[in-house]
Backbone as JSON Lines, residues from 0, in Angstrom:
{"i":0,"aa":"M","n":[74.75,127.25,-254.42],"ca":[73.4,127.31,-253.89],"c":[73.41,128.12,-252.59]}
{"i":1,"aa":"A","n":[72.38,128.87,-252.42],"ca":[72.28,129.72,-251.24],"c":[71.02,129.34,-250.46]}
{"i":2,"aa":"F","n":[71.18,128.38,-249.57],"ca":[70.04,127.96,-248.77],"c":[69.76,128.99,-247.69]}
{"i":3,"aa":"G","n":[68.48,129.21,-247.41],"ca":[68.11,130.15,-246.36],"c":[68.14,131.61,-246.8]}
{"i":4,"aa":"R","n":[68.47,131.85,-248.05],"ca":[68.47,133.23,-248.54],"c":[67.09,133.59,-249.05]}
{"i":5,"aa":"K","n":[66.58,134.69,-248.61],"ca":[65.25,135.14,-249.03],"c":[65.37,136.1,-250.19]}
{"i":6,"aa":"N","n":[64.39,136.06,-251.08],"ca":[64.3,137.08,-252.12],"c":[63.89,138.38,-251.46]}
{"i":7,"aa":"E","n":[64.66,139.4,-251.65],"ca":[64.37,140.68,-251.03],"c":[63.56,141.55,-251.98]}
{"i":8,"aa":"E","n":[62.23,141.38,-251.96],"ca":[61.36,142.2,-252.77],"c":[61.06,143.48,-252.01]}
{"i":9,"aa":"E","n":[61.0,144.56,-252.74],"ca":[60.7,145.85,-252.13],"c":[59.22,145.87,-251.74]}
{"i":10,"aa":"I","n":[58.94,146.24,-250.5],"ca":[57.57,146.37,-250.04],"c":[57.12,147.79,-250.33]}
{"i":11,"aa":"K","n":[56.08,147.9,-251.15],"ca":[55.58,149.21,-251.54],"c":[54.55,149.68,-250.52]}
{"i":12,"aa":"L","n":[54.81,150.82,-249.88],"ca":[53.89,151.4,-248.91],"c":[53.28,152.66,-249.49]}
{"i":13,"aa":"E","n":[52.04,152.91,-249.12],"ca":[51.4,154.18,-249.51],"c":[50.34,154.55,-248.49]}
{"i":14,"aa":"E","n":[50.01,155.82,-248.45],"ca":[48.97,156.34,-247.56],"c":[47.64,155.74,-248.03]}
{"i":15,"aa":"T","n":[46.96,155.0,-247.15],"ca":[45.76,154.25,-247.51],"c":[44.59,154.71,-246.64]}
{"i":16,"aa":"K","n":[43.41,154.88,-247.25],"ca":[42.21,155.21,-246.49],"c":[41.75,153.97,-245.74]}
{"i":17,"aa":"I","n":[41.48,154.14,-244.44],"ca":[40.97,153.05,-243.62],"c":[39.8,153.53,-242.77]}
{"i":18,"aa":"W","n":[39.06,152.58,-242.21],"ca":[37.98,152.86,-241.28],"c":[38.37,152.25,-239.94]}
{"i":19,"aa":"V","n":[38.29,153.04,-238.87],"ca":[38.7,152.63,-237.53],"c":[37.48,152.62,-236.62]}
{"i":20,"aa":"C","n":[37.39,151.57,-235.8],"ca":[36.29,151.46,-234.84],"c":[36.36,152.6,-233.83]}
{"i":21,"aa":"T","n":[35.22,153.19,-233.51],"ca":[35.17,154.31,-232.57],"c":[35.07,153.85,-231.11]}
{"i":22,"aa":"S","n":[34.85,152.58,-230.87],"ca":[34.78,152.05,-229.51],"c":[36.18,152.07,-228.89]}
{"i":23,"aa":"E","n":[36.27,152.52,-227.64],"ca":[37.57,152.58,-226.96],"c":[38.11,151.2,-226.61]}
{"i":24,"aa":"T","n":[37.25,150.21,-226.53],"ca":[37.7,148.86,-226.16],"c":[38.02,147.99,-227.38]}
{"i":25,"aa":"C","n":[37.76,148.47,-228.58],"ca":[37.98,147.68,-229.8],"c":[39.1,148.31,-230.62]}
{"i":26,"aa":"K","n":[39.96,147.51,-231.21],"ca":[41.08,148.01,-232.01],"c":[40.94,147.66,-233.49]}
{"i":27,"aa":"C","n":[39.75,147.32,-233.91],"ca":[39.51,146.87,-235.29],"c":[39.63,148.04,-236.28]}
{"i":28,"aa":"W","n":[40.16,147.73,-237.47],"ca":[40.18,148.68,-238.58],"c":[40.06,147.9,-239.88]}
{"i":29,"aa":"V","n":[39.55,148.56,-240.93],"ca":[39.32,147.93,-242.23],"c":[39.79,148.88,-243.32]}
{"i":30,"aa":"R","n":[40.46,148.34,-244.33],"ca":[40.83,149.16,-245.48],"c":[39.57,149.63,-246.2]}
{"i":31,"aa":"D","n":[39.62,150.84,-246.76],"ca":[38.47,151.41,-247.44],"c":[38.03,150.52,-248.6]}
{"i":32,"aa":"N","n":[38.97,149.93,-249.34],"ca":[38.58,149.11,-250.49],"c":[38.13,147.7,-250.1]}
{"i":33,"aa":"F","n":[38.06,147.4,-248.81],"ca":[37.54,146.12,-248.33],"c":[36.3,146.31,-247.44]}
{"i":34,"aa":"K","n":[35.76,147.52,-247.36],"ca":[34.59,147.76,-246.5],"c":[33.36,147.09,-247.1]}
{"i":35,"aa":"S","n":[32.38,146.81,-246.26],"ca":[31.2,146.07,-246.69],"c":[30.01,146.97,-247.05]}
{"i":36,"aa":"S","n":[30.06,148.25,-246.68],"ca":[28.98,149.18,-247.01],"c":[29.56,150.59,-247.07]}
{"i":37,"aa":"E","n":[28.75,151.52,-247.51],"ca":[29.21,152.9,-247.65],"c":[29.66,153.49,-246.32]}
{"i":38,"aa":"L","n":[28.88,153.27,-245.25],"ca":[29.25,153.66,-243.88],"c":[29.3,152.38,-243.04]}
{"i":39,"aa":"P","n":[30.47,151.73,-242.97],"ca":[30.54,150.41,-242.34],"c":[30.42,150.46,-240.82]}
{"i":40,"aa":"L","n":[29.91,149.35,-240.28],"ca":[29.92,149.11,-238.84],"c":[31.08,148.17,-238.56]}
{"i":41,"aa":"C","n":[31.61,148.25,-237.36],"ca":[32.73,147.4,-236.97],"c":[32.32,145.93,-237.09]}
{"i":42,"aa":"P","n":[33.1,145.12,-237.79],"ca":[32.75,143.7,-237.93],"c":[32.92,142.92,-236.62]}
{"i":43,"aa":"I","n":[33.63,143.48,-235.66],"ca":[33.86,142.81,-234.38],"c":[32.8,143.16,-233.34]}
{"i":44,"aa":"C","n":[32.61,144.47,-233.08],"ca":[31.7,144.89,-231.99],"c":[30.46,145.63,-232.49]}
{"i":45,"aa":"K","n":[30.35,145.85,-233.79],"ca":[29.18,146.51,-234.41],"c":[29.04,147.99,-234.05]}
{"i":46,"aa":"S","n":[30.11,148.63,-233.58],"ca":[30.1,150.07,-233.32],"c":[30.31,150.83,-234.63]}
{"i":47,"aa":"E","n":[30.09,152.14,-234.57],"ca":[30.34,152.97,-235.76],"c":[31.85,153.03,-236.02]}
{"i":48,"aa":"M","n":[32.19,153.36,-237.26],"ca":[33.59,153.48,-237.63],"c":[33.82,154.87,-238.22]}
{"i":49,"aa":"S","n":[35.05,155.38,-238.07],"ca":[35.39,156.68,-238.64],"c":[36.54,156.5,-239.63]}
{"i":50,"aa":"Q","n":[36.54,157.36,-240.65],"ca":[37.53,157.26,-241.71],"c":[38.81,158.02,-241.35]}
{"i":51,"aa":"T","n":[39.96,157.44,-241.67],"ca":[41.26,158.06,-241.45],"c":[42.23,157.47,-242.47]}
{"i":52,"aa":"T","n":[43.52,157.71,-242.3],"ca":[44.52,157.14,-243.2],"c":[45.63,156.48,-242.39]}
{"i":53,"aa":"K","n":[46.34,155.58,-243.06],"ca":[47.44,154.86,-242.42],"c":[48.42,154.44,-243.51]}
{"i":54,"aa":"E","n":[49.71,154.44,-243.21],"ca":[50.74,154.01,-244.15],"c":[50.77,152.48,-244.13]}
{"i":55,"aa":"L","n":[50.32,151.87,-245.25],"ca":[50.2,150.41,-245.33],"c":[50.8,149.87,-246.61]}
{"i":56,"aa":"Q","n":[51.06,148.56,-246.61],"ca":[51.51,147.88,-247.82],"c":[50.36,147.87,-248.83]}
{"i":57,"aa":"V","n":[50.68,148.05,-250.1],"ca":[49.68,148.1,-251.15],"c":[49.08,146.71,-251.36]}
{"i":58,"aa":"I","n":[47.75,146.62,-251.26],"ca":[46.99,145.4,-251.54],"c":[45.8,145.79,-252.38]}
{"i":59,"aa":"H","n":[45.61,145.1,-253.51],"ca":[44.48,145.4,-254.39],"c":[43.36,144.4,-254.17]}
{"i":60,"aa":"N","n":[42.13,144.89,-254.09],"ca":[40.95,144.06,-253.94],"c":[40.32,143.89,-255.32]}
{"i":61,"aa":"H","n":[40.41,142.68,-255.85],"ca":[39.91,142.42,-257.19],"c":[38.48,141.87,-257.18]}
{"i":62,"aa":"S","n":[37.87,141.78,-256.0],"ca":[36.51,141.29,-255.87],"c":[35.53,142.29,-256.45]}
{"i":63,"aa":"K","n":[34.5,141.8,-257.11],"ca":[33.48,142.7,-257.67],"c":[32.39,142.99,-256.65]}
{"i":64,"aa":"N","n":[32.48,142.4,-255.44],"ca":[31.45,142.58,-254.42],"c":[31.69,143.76,-253.51]}
{"i":65,"aa":"F","n":[32.86,144.41,-253.58],"ca":[33.13,145.51,-252.66],"c":[32.52,146.79,-253.2]}
{"i":66,"aa":"M","n":[32.34,147.79,-252.32],"ca":[31.69,149.04,-252.7],"c":[32.64,149.94,-253.43]}
């Protein structure tokens, strides 16, 4: 038995579209497939957001409510 041994699953990373808050005082960002509208507002400070990319772990949104 190997107590304390973790299963070493490979973490799959890929370039992902995200939306970043444009406010200098806010650090919020949202994945494109989790945004709430076509042009989202920051969920924290309600400022506009701009689209960019970031290397992130792959997560699939299976909700039918996303855009």
